[in-house]
N, CA, C, O and the ligand as a Tripos MOL2 file, in Angstrom:
@<TRIPOS>MOLECULE
protein
  257   255    65     0     0
PROTEIN
NO_CHARGES

@<TRIPOS>ATOM
      1 N          98.6710   97.3100  105.1430 N.3       1 MET1
      2 CA         99.3020   96.2760  105.6700 C.3       1 MET1
      3 C          98.8680   94.9010  104.8390 C.2       1 MET1
      4 O          97.9370   94.7950  104.0400 O.2       1 MET1
      5 N          99.7490   93.9480  105.2310 N.am      2 LYS2
      6 CA         99.6380   92.7490  104.4050 C.3       2 LYS2
      7 C          99.1730   91.5700  105.2100 C.2       2 LYS2
      8 O          99.6840   91.3660  106.3110 O.2       2 LYS2
      9 N          98.2430   90.7830  104.7380 N.am      3 CYS3
     10 CA         97.7810   89.8390  105.4020 C.3       3 CYS3
     11 C          98.9290   88.6060  105.3790 C.2       3 CYS3
     12 O          99.4510   88.3670  104.2900 O.2       3 CYS3
     13 N          99.2930   87.8950  106.4400 N.am      4 PRO4
     14 CA        100.3570   87.0400  106.5480 C.3       4 PRO4
     15 C          99.8660   85.6930  106.0300 C.2       4 PRO4
     16 O         100.6940   84.8160  105.7800 O.2       4 PRO4
     17 N          98.6400   85.4950  105.8660 N.am      5 LEU5
     18 CA         98.2720   84.2460  105.4820 C.3       5 LEU5
     19 C          97.8920   84.0910  103.9690 C.2       5 LEU5
     20 O          98.1680   83.0510  103.3710 O.2       5 LEU5
     21 N          97.2550   85.1400  103.3570 N.am      6 CYS6
     22 CA         96.9580   85.0260  102.0140 C.3       6 CYS6
     23 C          97.8960   85.9800  101.0830 C.2       6 CYS6
     24 O          98.0220   85.8280   99.8680 O.2       6 CYS6
     25 N          98.5340   86.9960  101.8640 N.am      7 GLY7
     26 CA         99.2900   87.9410  101.1650 C.3       7 GLY7
     27 C          98.6720   89.1180  100.5640 C.2       7 GLY7
     28 O          99.2400   89.9430   99.8490 O.2       7 GLY7
     29 N          97.4810   89.1110  100.9180 N.am      8 LEU8
     30 CA         96.6290   90.2940  100.2770 C.3       8 LEU8
     31 C          96.9070   91.6410  101.0910 C.2       8 LEU8
     32 O          96.8740   91.7660  102.3160 O.2       8 LEU8
     33 N          97.1780   92.5900  100.1650 N.am      9 GLU9
     34 CA         97.5350   93.9710  100.9480 C.3       9 GLU9
     35 C          96.1180   94.8880  100.9320 C.2       9 GLU9
     36 O          95.4180   95.0550   99.9330 O.2       9 GLU9
     37 N          95.8980   95.3660  102.0860 N.am     10 PHE10
     38 CA         94.6990   96.1680  102.3030 C.3      10 PHE10
     39 C          94.9920   97.2480  103.2760 C.2      10 PHE10
     40 O          95.9970   97.2550  103.9860 O.2      10 PHE10
     41 N          94.0560   98.1750  103.2780 N.am     11 LYS11
     42 CA         94.1040   99.2900  104.1890 C.3      11 LYS11
     43 C          93.7680   98.9230  105.7130 C.2      11 LYS11
     44 O          92.9880   97.9980  105.9420 O.2      11 LYS11
     45 N          94.2440   99.5110  106.5520 N.am     12 GLU12
     46 CA         93.9780   99.0710  107.8160 C.3      12 GLU12
     47 C          92.4480   99.3270  108.3150 C.2      12 GLU12
     48 O          91.8150   98.5880  109.0680 O.2      12 GLU12
     49 N          92.0360  100.4400  107.7730 N.am     13 GLU13
     50 CA         90.6870  100.8850  108.0150 C.3      13 GLU13
     51 C          89.6480   99.9590  107.2830 C.2      13 GLU13
     52 O          88.4630   99.8960  107.6110 O.2      13 GLU13
     53 N          90.2330   99.2320  106.2310 N.am     14 TYR14
     54 CA         89.2180   98.4440  105.4780 C.3      14 TYR14
     55 C          89.1990   97.0060  106.3880 C.2      14 TYR14
     56 O          88.1700   96.3320  106.3920 O.2      14 TYR14
     57 N          90.2350   96.6340  107.0550 N.am     15 GLY15
     58 CA         90.1760   95.4910  107.6940 C.3      15 GLY15
     59 C          89.3910   95.7190  109.3390 C.2      15 GLY15
     60 O          88.8230   94.8350  109.9800 O.2      15 GLY15
     61 N          89.5470   96.9430  109.6800 N.am     16 GLN16
     62 CA         88.6620   97.2010  110.9120 C.3      16 GLN16
     63 C          87.2790   97.1410  110.6250 C.2      16 GLN16
     64 O          86.5170   96.6680  111.4680 O.2      16 GLN16
     65 N          86.8380   97.5830  109.4840 N.am     17 SER17
     66 CA         85.4520   97.6120  109.2990 C.3      17 SER17
     67 C          84.8600   96.1470  109.1230 C.2      17 SER17
     68 O          83.6610   95.8920  109.2450 O.2      17 SER17
     69 N          85.8340   95.2280  108.8250 N.am     18 ALA18
     70 CA         85.4050   93.7690  108.7620 C.3      18 ALA18
     71 C          84.8840   93.3650  110.2180 C.2      18 ALA18
     72 O          83.9650   92.5730  110.4260 O.2      18 ALA18
     73 N          85.5300   93.9530  111.0640 N.am     19 CYS19
     74 CA         85.4250   93.4290  112.4850 C.3      19 CYS19
     75 C          84.4780   94.3240  113.3570 C.2      19 CYS19
     76 O          84.4910   94.3350  114.5880 O.2      19 CYS19
     77 N          83.6650   95.0660  112.5680 N.am     20 LYS20
     78 CA         82.6860   96.1290  113.3130 C.3      20 LYS20
     79 C          81.7440   95.3950  114.0390 C.2      20 LYS20
     80 O          81.2450   95.8760  115.0560 O.2      20 LYS20
     81 N          81.4060   94.1330  113.5720 N.am     21 GLY21
     82 CA         80.1800   93.4320  114.2020 C.3      21 GLY21
     83 C          80.7590   92.5300  115.4300 C.2      21 GLY21
     84 O          80.0650   91.6420  115.9270 O.2      21 GLY21
     85 N          81.9120   92.7830  115.8280 N.am     22 CYS22
     86 CA         82.5510   92.0510  116.8430 C.3      22 CYS22
     87 C          81.6570   92.1160  118.1050 C.2      22 CYS22
     88 O          81.3670   93.2400  118.5160 O.2      22 CYS22
     89 N          81.1490   90.9350  118.8220 N.am     23 ALA23
     90 CA         80.2470   90.7150  119.8050 C.3      23 ALA23
     91 C          80.8120   91.2550  121.1170 C.2      23 ALA23
     92 O          80.1530   91.9450  121.8960 O.2      23 ALA23
     93 N          82.2010   90.8550  121.3170 N.am     24 ILE24
     94 CA         82.6700   91.0020  122.5770 C.3      24 ILE24
     95 C          83.0440   92.6350  122.7980 C.2      24 ILE24
     96 O          82.7040   93.2740  123.7940 O.2      24 ILE24
     97 N          83.7520   93.1330  121.7530 N.am     25 SER25
     98 CA         83.9630   94.6160  122.0110 C.3      25 SER25
     99 C          84.0140   95.3710  120.6600 C.2      25 SER25
    100 O          84.4530   94.8470  119.6370 O.2      25 SER25
    101 N          83.5360   96.6420  120.7220 N.am     26 LYS26
    102 CA         83.4560   97.3690  119.4450 C.3      26 LYS26
    103 C          84.7780   97.6000  118.9930 C.2      26 LYS26
    104 O          84.9920   97.4080  117.7960 O.2      26 LYS26
    105 N          85.7190   97.9810  119.7310 N.am     27 SER27
    106 CA         86.9900   98.2110  119.2980 C.3      27 SER27
    107 C          87.9490   96.9690  119.5080 C.2      27 SER27
    108 O          88.7310   96.9730  120.4580 O.2      27 SER27
    109 N          87.8940   95.9660  118.6740 N.am     28 CYS28
    110 CA         88.5830   94.8990  118.5600 C.3      28 CYS28
    111 C          90.2040   95.2340  118.2490 C.2      28 CYS28
    112 O          90.5750   96.1550  117.5220 O.2      28 CYS28
    113 N          90.9020   94.4920  118.8020 N.am     29 ASP29
    114 CA         92.4330   94.7880  118.5170 C.3      29 ASP29
    115 C          93.1190   94.0930  117.4410 C.2      29 ASP29
    116 O          94.3200   94.0410  117.1800 O.2      29 ASP29
    117 N          91.9620   93.4920  116.7850 N.am     30 LEU30
    118 CA         92.4030   92.6070  115.5710 C.3      30 LEU30
    119 C          91.8930   93.0590  114.3770 C.2      30 LEU30
    120 O          90.7660   93.5520  114.3390 O.2      30 LEU30
    121 N          92.6490   92.9440  113.3020 N.am     31 ILE31
    122 CA         92.3470   93.4820  111.9170 C.3      31 ILE31
    123 C          91.9380   92.1970  111.1100 C.2      31 ILE31
    124 O          92.6850   91.2400  110.9030 O.2      31 ILE31
    125 N          90.7210   92.3120  110.7140 N.am     32 LYS32
    126 CA         90.3260   91.1280  109.9210 C.3      32 LYS32
    127 C          90.6940   91.1380  108.4060 C.2      32 LYS32
    128 O          90.3370   92.1390  107.7850 O.2      32 LYS32
    129 N          91.2810   90.2760  107.8030 N.am     33 CYS33
    130 CA         91.5060   90.2990  106.3350 C.3      33 CYS33
    131 C          90.3410   90.0660  105.6360 C.2      33 CYS33
    132 O          89.7040   89.0300  105.8240 O.2      33 CYS33
    133 N          89.9460   91.0160  104.7520 N.am     34 PRO34
    134 CA         88.8120   91.1140  103.9360 C.3      34 PRO34
    135 C          88.7300   89.9060  103.0960 C.2      34 PRO34
    136 O          87.6390   89.4610  102.7380 O.2      34 PRO34
    137 N          89.7990   89.3900  102.7880 N.am     35 ASN35
    138 CA         89.8480   88.1530  101.7380 C.3      35 ASN35
    139 C          89.7220   86.8070  102.3950 C.2      35 ASN35
    140 O          88.9300   85.9850  101.9340 O.2      35 ASN35
    141 N          90.4760   86.5320  103.4680 N.am     36 CYS36
    142 CA         90.5170   85.1400  103.9300 C.3      36 CYS36
    143 C          89.9100   85.0800  105.3720 C.2      36 CYS36
    144 O          89.5390   84.0180  105.8730 O.2      36 CYS36
    145 N          89.8350   86.2810  105.9990 N.am     37 GLY37
    146 CA         89.0150   86.4220  107.2520 C.3      37 GLY37
    147 C          90.0710   86.1180  108.3150 C.2      37 GLY37
    148 O          89.6830   85.9830  109.4750 O.2      37 GLY37
    149 N          91.2280   86.0120  108.0580 N.am     38 TYR38
    150 CA         92.4100   85.9910  109.1590 C.3      38 TYR38
    151 C          92.4760   87.1920  109.9330 C.2      38 TYR38
    152 O          92.4470   88.3320  109.4700 O.2      38 TYR38
    153 N          92.5680   86.8660  111.1670 N.am     39 GLU39
    154 CA         92.5730   87.9370  112.1930 C.3      39 GLU39
    155 C          93.9840   88.2340  112.6850 C.2      39 GLU39
    156 O          94.6690   87.5320  113.4290 O.2      39 GLU39
    157 N          94.3170   89.5120  112.0820 N.am     40 ILE40
    158 CA         95.8810   90.0340  112.4320 C.3      40 ILE40
    159 C          95.9600   90.9160  113.6230 C.2      40 ILE40
    160 O          95.3210   91.9620  113.5050 O.2      40 ILE40
    161 N          96.5090   90.7660  114.5950 N.am     41 PRO41
    162 CA         96.7630   91.6320  115.8350 C.3      41 PRO41
    163 C          97.3100   93.0490  115.1950 C.2      41 PRO41
    164 O          98.1890   93.0700  114.3330 O.2      41 PRO41
    165 N          96.7290   94.1380  115.6840 N.am     42 ARG42
    166 CA         97.0370   95.4260  115.3240 C.3      42 ARG42
    167 C          98.4500   95.8810  115.9280 C.2      42 ARG42
    168 O          98.8270   95.6300  117.0730 O.2      42 ARG42
    169 N          99.0950   96.5270  115.0510 N.am     43 GLU43
    170 CA        100.3960   97.0490  115.6240 C.3      43 GLU43
    171 C         100.0750   98.2930  116.2700 C.2      43 GLU43
    172 O          99.3910   99.1570  115.7220 O.2      43 GLU43
    173 N         100.6240   98.4150  117.5880 N.am     44 PRO44
    174 CA        100.3570   99.4970  118.4660 C.3      44 PRO44
    175 C         101.1440  100.6450  117.6370 C.2      44 PRO44
    176 O         102.0730  100.4000  116.8680 O.2      44 PRO44
    177 N         100.6250  101.9490  117.9140 N.am     45 SER45
    178 CA        101.1650  103.0480  117.0890 C.3      45 SER45
    179 C         102.6260  103.3120  117.4120 C.2      45 SER45
    180 O         103.3570  103.7840  116.5400 O.2      45 SER45
    181 N         103.0590  103.0450  118.5580 N.am     46 PHE46
    182 CA        104.3820  103.3290  118.9230 C.3      46 PHE46
    183 C         105.1900  102.3360  118.3660 C.2      46 PHE46
    184 O         106.3470  102.7070  118.1720 O.2      46 PHE46
    185 N         104.9500  101.2680  118.0730 N.am     47 ILE47
    186 CA        105.7800  100.1610  117.2440 C.3      47 ILE47
    187 C         105.7390  100.7780  115.8180 C.2      47 ILE47
    188 O         106.7790  100.7930  115.1600 O.2      47 ILE47
    189 N         104.6630  101.2530  115.3440 N.am     48 LYS48
    190 CA        104.7060  101.6630  113.9750 C.3      48 LYS48
    191 C         105.6930  102.7720  113.7770 C.2      48 LYS48
    192 O         106.5020  102.7860  112.8490 O.2      48 LYS48
    193 N         105.5820  103.7450  114.7370 N.am     49 SER49
    194 CA        106.4930  104.8520  114.5720 C.3      49 SER49
    195 C         107.9820  104.6010  114.6690 C.2      49 SER49
    196 O         108.8540  105.2280  114.0660 O.2      49 SER49
    197 N         108.1860  103.3820  115.6920 N.am     50 LEU50
    198 CA        109.4810  102.9080  115.8150 C.3      50 LEU50
    199 C         110.0940  102.2620  114.4920 C.2      50 LEU50
    200 O         111.2360  102.3990  114.0540 O.2      50 LEU50
    201 N         109.1310  101.5870  114.0170 N.am     51 LYS51
    202 CA        109.4280  100.9760  112.6580 C.3      51 LYS51
    203 C         109.8120  102.0420  111.4430 C.2      51 LYS51
    204 O         110.6830  101.8810  110.5890 O.2      51 LYS51
    205 N         109.0450  103.0170  111.5830 N.am     52 ARG52
    206 CA        109.2560  104.1420  110.5360 C.3      52 ARG52
    207 C         110.5250  104.7280  110.8510 C.2      52 ARG52
    208 O         111.3640  104.9510  109.9790 O.2      52 ARG52
    209 N         110.7040  104.9950  112.1090 N.am     53 TRP53
    210 CA        112.0170  105.6170  112.6420 C.3      53 TRP53
    211 C         113.3190  104.8760  112.0700 C.2      53 TRP53
    212 O         114.2850  105.4270  111.5420 O.2      53 TRP53
    213 N         113.1420  103.5780  112.2810 N.am     54 LYS54
    214 CA        114.1040  102.5990  111.9330 C.3      54 LYS54
    215 C         114.4540  102.5420  110.5650 C.2      54 LYS54
    216 O         115.6220  102.4740  110.1820 O.2      54 LYS54
    217 N         113.3470  102.5730  109.7280 N.am     55 GLU55
    218 CA        113.5450  102.6330  108.1900 C.3      55 GLU55
    219 C         114.2650  103.7600  107.8230 C.2      55 GLU55
    220 O         115.2350  103.6980  107.0660 O.2      55 GLU55
    221 N         113.7780  104.9560  108.3970 N.am     56 LYS56
    222 CA        114.3510  106.1070  108.0300 C.3      56 LYS56
    223 C         115.8130  106.1150  108.2740 C.2      56 LYS56
    224 O         116.6100  106.4950  107.4170 O.2      56 LYS56
    225 N         116.1550  105.7010  109.4290 N.am     57 LYS57
    226 CA        117.6770  105.5950  109.8590 C.3      57 LYS57
    227 C         118.2310  104.7370  108.7610 C.2      57 LYS57
    228 O         119.0940  105.2110  108.0210 O.2      57 LYS57
    229 N         117.8230  103.5780  108.6090 N.am     58 TYR58
    230 CA        118.3490  102.6230  107.7150 C.3      58 TYR58
    231 C         118.5880  103.3780  106.2360 C.2      58 TYR58
    232 O         119.6560  103.1670  105.6610 O.2      58 TYR58
    233 N         117.7070  104.1520  105.6960 N.am     59 ALA59
    234 CA        117.6340  104.7740  104.4620 C.3      59 ALA59
    235 C         118.7210  105.7170  104.5270 C.2      59 ALA59
    236 O         119.4890  105.7420  103.5660 O.2      59 ALA59
    237 N         118.9290  106.5430  105.5520 N.am     60 THR60
    238 CA        119.9190  107.6390  105.5290 C.3      60 THR60
    239 C         121.3980  106.7480  105.6490 C.2      60 THR60
    240 O         122.4270  107.0190  105.0320 O.2      60 THR60
    241 N         121.2540  105.8880  106.3820 N.am     61 ASN61
    242 CA        122.8070  105.0850  106.4960 C.3      61 ASN61
    243 C         123.1550  104.5800  105.2460 C.2      61 ASN61
    244 O         124.3310  104.5880  104.8820 O.2      61 ASN61
    245 N         122.0860  104.0580  104.4160 N.am     62 ARG62
    246 CA        122.3740  103.5350  103.0940 C.3      62 ARG62
    247 C         122.8050  104.5960  102.1460 C.2      62 ARG62
    248 O         123.6090  104.2880  101.2670 O.2      62 ARG62
    249 N         122.3600  105.8050  102.2300 N.am     63 LYS63
    250 CA        122.6970  106.9150  101.5160 C.3      63 LYS63
    251 C         124.1830  107.1420  101.7350 C.2      63 LYS63
    252 O         124.9310  107.0520  100.7620 O.2      63 LYS63
    253 N         124.6160  107.4000  102.8110 N.am     64 GLY64
    254 CA        126.0400  107.7110  103.1490 C.3      64 GLY64
    255 C         126.8910  106.7370  103.3030 C.2      64 GLY64
    256 O         128.0650  106.9810  103.5810 O.2      64 GLY64
    257 ZN         94.1730   86.9700  104.1810 Zn       65 ZN65
@<TRIPOS>BOND
     1     1     2 1
     2     2     3 1
     3     3     4 2
     4     3     5 am
     5     5     6 1
     6     6     7 1
     7     7     8 2
     8     7     9 am
     9     9    10 1
    10    10    11 1
    11    11    12 2
    12    11    13 am
    13    13    14 1
    14    14    15 1
    15    15    16 2
    16    15    17 am
    17    17    18 1
    18    18    19 1
    19    19    20 2
    20    19    21 am
    21    21    22 1
    22    22    23 1
    23    23    24 2
    24    23    25 am
    25    25    26 1
    26    26    27 1
    27    27    28 2
    28    27    29 am
    29    29    30 1
    30    30    31 1
    31    31    32 2
    32    31    33 am
    33    33    34 1
    34    34    35 1
    35    35    36 2
    36    35    37 am
    37    37    38 1
    38    38    39 1
    39    39    40 2
    40    39    41 am
    41    41    42 1
    42    42    43 1
    43    43    44 2
    44    43    45 am
    45    45    46 1
    46    46    47 1
    47    47    48 2
    48    47    49 am
    49    49    50 1
    50    50    51 1
    51    51    52 2
    52    51    53 am
    53    53    54 1
    54    54    55 1
    55    55    56 2
    56    55    57 am
    57    57    58 1
    58    58    59 1
    59    59    60 2
    60    59    61 am
    61    61    62 1
    62    62    63 1
    63    63    64 2
    64    63    65 am
    65    65    66 1
    66    66    67 1
    67    67    68 2
    68    67    69 am
    69    69    70 1
    70    70    71 1
    71    71    72 2
    72    71    73 am
    73    73    74 1
    74    74    75 1
    75    75    76 2
    76    75    77 am
    77    77    78 1
    78    78    79 1
    79    79    80 2
    80    79    81 am
    81    81    82 1
    82    82    83 1
    83    83    84 2
    84    83    85 am
    85    85    86 1
    86    86    87 1
    87    87    88 2
    88    87    89 am
    89    89    90 1
    90    90    91 1
    91    91    92 2
    92    91    93 am
    93    93    94 1
    94    94    95 1
    95    95    96 2
    96    95    97 am
    97    97    98 1
    98    98    99 1
    99    99   100 2
   100    99   101 am
   101   101   102 1
   102   102   103 1
   103   103   104 2
   104   103   105 am
   105   105   106 1
   106   106   107 1
   107   107   108 2
   108   107   109 am
   109   109   110 1
   110   110   111 1
   111   111   112 2
   112   111   113 am
   113   113   114 1
   114   114   115 1
   115   115   116 2
   116   115   117 am
   117   117   118 1
   118   118   119 1
   119   119   120 2
   120   119   121 am
   121   121   122 1
   122   122   123 1
   123   123   124 2
   124   123   125 am
   125   125   126 1
   126   126   127 1
   127   127   128 2
   128   127   129 am
   129   129   130 1
   130   130   131 1
   131   131   132 2
   132   131   133 am
   133   133   134 1
   134   134   135 1
   135   135   136 2
   136   135   137 am
   137   137   138 1
   138   138   139 1
   139   139   140 2
   140   139   141 am
   141   141   142 1
   142   142   143 1
   143   143   144 2
   144   143   145 am
   145   145   146 1
   146   146   147 1
   147   147   148 2
   148   147   149 am
   149   149   150 1
   150   150   151 1
   151   151   152 2
   152   151   153 am
   153   153   154 1
   154   154   155 1
   155   155   156 2
   156   155   157 am
   157   157   158 1
   158   158   159 1
   159   159   160 2
   160   159   161 am
   161   161   162 1
   162   162   163 1
   163   163   164 2
   164   163   165 am
   165   165   166 1
   166   166   167 1
   167   167   168 2
   168   167   169 am
   169   169   170 1
   170   170   171 1
   171   171   172 2
   172   171   173 am
   173   173   174 1
   174   174   175 1
   175   175   176 2
   176   175   177 am
   177   177   178 1
   178   178   179 1
   179   179   180 2
   180   179   181 am
   181   181   182 1
   182   182   183 1
   183   183   184 2
   184   183   185 am
   185   185   186 1
   186   186   187 1
   187   187   188 2
   188   187   189 am
   189   189   190 1
   190   190   191 1
   191   191   192 2
   192   191   193 am
   193   193   194 1
   194   194   195 1
   195   195   196 2
   196   195   197 am
   197   197   198 1
   198   198   199 1
   199   199   200 2
   200   199   201 am
   201   201   202 1
   202   202   203 1
   203   203   204 2
   204   203   205 am
   205   205   206 1
   206   206   207 1
   207   207   208 2
   208   207   209 am
   209   209   210 1
   210   210   211 1
   211   211   212 2
   212   211   213 am
   213   213   214 1
   214   214   215 1
   215   215   216 2
   216   215   217 am
   217   217   218 1
   218   218   219 1
   219   219   220 2
   220   219   221 am
   221   221   222 1
   222   222   223 1
   223   223   224 2
   224   223   225 am
   225   225   226 1
   226   226   227 1
   227   227   228 2
   228   227   229 am
   229   229   230 1
   230   230   231 1
   231   231   232 2
   232   231   233 am
   233   233   234 1
   234   234   235 1
   235   235   236 2
   236   235   237 am
   237   237   238 1
   238   238   239 1
   239   239   240 2
   240   239   241 am
   241   241   242 1
   242   242   243 1
   243   243   244 2
   244   243   245 am
   245   245   246 1
   246   246   247 1
   247   247   248 2
   248   247   249 am
   249   249   250 1
   250   250   251 1
   251   251   252 2
   252   251   253 am
   253   253   254 1
   254   254   255 1
   255   255   256 2
@<TRIPOS>SUBSTRUCTURE
     1 MET1         2 RESIDUE 1 A MET
     2 LYS2         6 RESIDUE 1 A LYS
     3 CYS3        10 RESIDUE 1 A CYS
     4 PRO4        14 RESIDUE 1 A PRO
     5 LEU5        18 RESIDUE 1 A LEU
     6 CYS6        22 RESIDUE 1 A CYS
     7 GLY7        26 RESIDUE 1 A GLY
     8 LEU8        30 RESIDUE 1 A LEU
     9 GLU9        34 RESIDUE 1 A GLU
    10 PHE10       38 RESIDUE 1 A PHE
    11 LYS11       42 RESIDUE 1 A LYS
    12 GLU12       46 RESIDUE 1 A GLU
    13 GLU13       50 RESIDUE 1 A GLU
    14 TYR14       54 RESIDUE 1 A TYR
    15 GLY15       58 RESIDUE 1 A GLY
    16 GLN16       62 RESIDUE 1 A GLN
    17 SER17       66 RESIDUE 1 A SER
    18 ALA18       70 RESIDUE 1 A ALA
    19 CYS19       74 RESIDUE 1 A CYS
    20 LYS20       78 RESIDUE 1 A LYS
    21 GLY21       82 RESIDUE 1 A GLY
    22 CYS22       86 RESIDUE 1 A CYS
    23 ALA23       90 RESIDUE 1 A ALA
    24 ILE24       94 RESIDUE 1 A ILE
    25 SER25       98 RESIDUE 1 A SER
    26 LYS26      102 RESIDUE 1 A LYS
    27 SER27      106 RESIDUE 1 A SER
    28 CYS28      110 RESIDUE 1 A CYS
    29 ASP29      114 RESIDUE 1 A ASP
    30 LEU30      118 RESIDUE 1 A LEU
    31 ILE31      122 RESIDUE 1 A ILE
    32 LYS32      126 RESIDUE 1 A LYS
    33 CYS33      130 RESIDUE 1 A CYS
    34 PRO34      134 RESIDUE 1 A PRO
    35 ASN35      138 RESIDUE 1 A ASN
    36 CYS36      142 RESIDUE 1 A CYS
    37 GLY37      146 RESIDUE 1 A GLY
    38 TYR38      150 RESIDUE 1 A TYR
    39 GLU39      154 RESIDUE 1 A GLU
    40 ILE40      158 RESIDUE 1 A ILE
    41 PRO41      162 RESIDUE 1 A PRO
    42 ARG42      166 RESIDUE 1 A ARG
    43 GLU43      170 RESIDUE 1 A GLU
    44 PRO44      174 RESIDUE 1 A PRO
    45 SER45      178 RESIDUE 1 A SER
    46 PHE46      182 RESIDUE 1 A PHE
    47 ILE47      186 RESIDUE 1 A ILE
    48 LYS48      190 RESIDUE 1 A LYS
    49 SER49      194 RESIDUE 1 A SER
    50 LEU50      198 RESIDUE 1 A LEU
    51 LYS51      202 RESIDUE 1 A LYS
    52 ARG52      206 RESIDUE 1 A ARG
    53 TRP53      210 RESIDUE 1 A TRP
    54 LYS54      214 RESIDUE 1 A LYS
    55 GLU55      218 RESIDUE 1 A GLU
    56 LYS56      222 RESIDUE 1 A LYS
    57 LYS57      226 RESIDUE 1 A LYS
    58 TYR58      230 RESIDUE 1 A TYR
    59 ALA59      234 RESIDUE 1 A ALA
    60 THR60      238 RESIDUE 1 A THR
    61 ASN61      242 RESIDUE 1 A ASN
    62 ARG62      246 RESIDUE 1 A ARG
    63 LYS63      250 RESIDUE 1 A LYS
    64 GLY64      254 RESIDUE 1 A GLY
    65 ZN65       257 GROUP 0 **** ****
């Protein structure tokens, strides 16, 4: 994923580990950018799959 603030691309797991020490909850819904510390709301998996599906559809449309 890409940080909207500094533009750094990093793995989601990498960002999660940055928020491991969250005092409020262990499983924070935010992903912290390892570079600038900006907290990005995590995309729910269903939105992710929806996006993928959309991209797939778009790709096939472009082909034909
Ligand atoms: Zn950043």
